[in-house]
C-alpha positions in Angstrom: -96.7 -50.6 -12.0 -93.6 -48.6 -11.6 -93.0 -45.2 -13.1 -89.9 -43.3 -13.1 -89.4 -39.4 -12.0 -86.1 -38.2 -13.8 -84.1 -35.7 -11.5 -82.1 -32.9 -13.3 -78.9 -34.8 -13.2 -80.2 -37.8 -15.2 -81.9 -35.4 -17.7 -78.8 -33.6 -18.4 -77.0 -37.0 -19.0 -79.6 -37.7 -21.2 -79.3 -34.6 -23.3 -75.6 -34.9 -23.5 -75.8 -38.5 -24.3 -72.9 -39.2 -21.9 -74.5 -41.8 -19.9 -74.6 -45.1 -21.7 -76.0 -46.9 -18.8 -79.0 -44.5 -18.4 -79.7 -44.5 -22.2 -80.0 -48.5 -21.9 -82.3 -48.2 -18.8 -84.6 -45.7 -20.6 -85.0 -47.9 -23.8 -85.5 -50.8 -21.7 -88.3 -48.6 -19.6 -89.7 -47.7 -22.9 -90.2 -51.2 -24.4 -91.8 -52.2 -21.0 -94.5 -49.4 -21.7 -93.5 -47.5 -18.6 -94.2 -44.1 -17.8 -91.0 -41.6 -17.4 -91.8 -38.0 -15.7 -89.8 -35.0 -15.0 -91.1 -32.5 -12.3 -91.7 -28.9 -12.9 -88.6 -27.7 -10.8 -86.5 -30.4 -13.3 -88.3 -28.9 -16.3 -87.4 -25.4 -15.3 -83.9 -26.2 -14.2 -83.2 -27.7 -17.8 -84.9 -25.1 -19.7 -83.0 -22.4 -17.9 -79.6 -24.0 -18.4 -80.4 -24.5 -22.2 -81.4 -20.7 -22.4 -78.1 -19.7 -20.6 -76.2 -21.7 -23.2 -77.7 -20.0 -25.9 -77.5 -16.6 -24.3 -73.6 -17.1 -23.8 
């Protein structure tokens, strides 16, 4: 069984909906019932970036 760990760049692409290949792959992974994870570091970096956008 293969699971996936997403890095900050991939999560950013997903949030911005700019990378169709990544979105297609995630849809395929979901259909196959695989698990997708983000590390606590990626979570922090994404959260920090989103908070910075709202602060500006």
